[in-house]
C-alpha positions, 0 to 999 in steps of 0.5 A, a space after each residue: 143416813 138411814 142404810 148407813 146406820 143399818 149396815 153398821 148395826 147389822 155387822 154389830 153385836 148388840 145386847 138387848 138393853 142397846 138394842 132397846 136404847 136404839 129402839 127408843 132412840 129411833 122410834 121417833 124419827 123417820 128410820 122405819 127399817 133401822 126400826 124394824 131391823 132392831 124389833 125384829 132382832 129382840 123377836 118383836 114382830 107385832 111391833 115391826 107389824 105395826 110399824 109397818 102399817 104405821 108408816 105414810 110412804 106408799 114405796 116403804 110401806 110395801 115392804 110389809 109383804 117381803 117381811 111378812 113372808 120372810 117372817 113366815 119362812 123363818 118362824 113359821 105360824 106364830 099364832 099371835 102374828 098371825 091374828 093381828 094379821 087377820 085383824 088386819 087384813 082389810 087395811 093390807 089389802 089396801 096397801 097392796 097395790 099390784 093387786 096380787 100381794 094379799 093372795 099370796 100372804 092369805 096362801 102363806 098364813 092361811 092356808 089358802 082360806 080363801 072364803 073365810 077371809 071373803 066371809 070376814 070382808 062381807 061388811 065392806 062389799 067394795 073391799 070383799 069384791 076387790 078381793 074375790 077378782 085378786 083369787 080369781 086372777 091368782 088362779 088363773 095365772 096358776 
């Protein structure tokens, strides 16, 4: 049903009030893509980000990476969203099952600030080493 609802919403022109009502309605249901679409239309990017982080389904949680890339292309370096991403880098690293999306994310949002990210992960040596290996792997492929 979610894709059907999403398709209908994309073909409708909704007022902010109507979107807010739908957001309230879908917030407690398992219609993640619908909720993210509505929040994005309202410019609630932090809420979208938090929604992705709260998704329990591994397949759906992977959608955060292309979404962040698309949002960066759409709005540029939004400082609030950038700060939220920085705060949740460890979580994002854990979501990156392909072992390469986090380096692209850092390149996109933080302009190759890999050293700073490595320092941020210093309190979590395993996560830090994981990240270093991903950066090295990405450099080898360039």
